[in-house]
Phi, psi and omega in degrees: 000315181296323182294320181291322180292325176295319180299315181296319183297316181297322180295318179296319178296322179293315179302315181298314178298318180295316176303313183299314184291321179299313180294317181293315181292324175298318179297323180293325176299335179263019177063031170283146180276112194238147176279102182295334180293322179292326174299311181300322181294322179294319176297322175299316179296331180272357187055045182235036182294338176295322179291319179296314180298332177292328184244000186304314180296324181293317180299309183296325179296319181285320181298320181276350186302318179307334180293341181273348178286127183309126177086351184273329188300319180292318179297319179297318179293328177293316177299325178296315178299320181293324177299325177296337181272351182303317177301320179294319180295321176298316179296321176300317181294316179298318178300317181297322180290316180298319178292321183299321184269010170083012179284339176230150178295144180291121181280188172308138186305323178295320178295315178300320180295322179296311181304321184283316187273334180304308178297324178295321178294314181300311181295317180299314179293320179300314181298318182294316182286320179296322178294318178297320177299310183299318179295321179296316179297314181299316179299315181295320178296319179297325179282334183232069186299341184267004180302125176060031181303311180302315180298315181297322181294320177294322180289321175305312183298321177295320175302318181294321177298318178293323177299316179301315178297322179294319180297319177300324183287317189267340184301313182301339179290335182055043176262165178292139178298337183293347176283351185241047181286148176222143174259113185239158179276337184241149179242023184253022179271141171291157177062034173229157174233134181266120177271336182171179179215164176204155181283133179289143176241144177270125183055028178073004185235304189275124179290145178238170181279354183278141173257139175251138183250127176279116193233146170230153176294142177275108183274358177294140181295149179299142177281139178290144179293135180306323182298321179299316179297321182293326178296321181294324179287000000 
């Protein structure tokens, strides 16, 4: 019983890592800023470091590419700095709530106002700059559609390899493919079915030029090539 439960747990872990990698690599093709260390760790858990090593330079090339767009490197460094302040901002917000409900004595009015407004200012500035960065990248990609084309193609092939591995994992369960929905930026992968699409929104409000495709793995078995059938006859 313990062995079976361990096997099921490992199977679920593999599915989670495969899902994660498919979505992350697809996002990288769309110039999303991704933590490559987390990607490498997922490849390690899947014992697929050979596949990671095959695309590592391509991934890093795309991830670092926005820094080469004029004016973006400074904005990206500012957003990184603001992220470092998030823990302080959260602590400041918690203190303002604790003070508001009387769990701590009310300090000087100006100090309380700082506790309250500091996190809002940090988050507001971060959202504004991050949105500007995303819009600049989207505009640049629209003007230069062939940017990093060879790298994107290699990552696409890696995603298709991972989709094949995911299908191998989930097919024996004989579950509905609709249980394995993914929202992807690209609709050009083999072994996928597109259920629909929608325009991406930033923070659920601002529309972007990117379309997201609601996708499921195609669990149907591969069709045999006609030439192979003719050889058998």
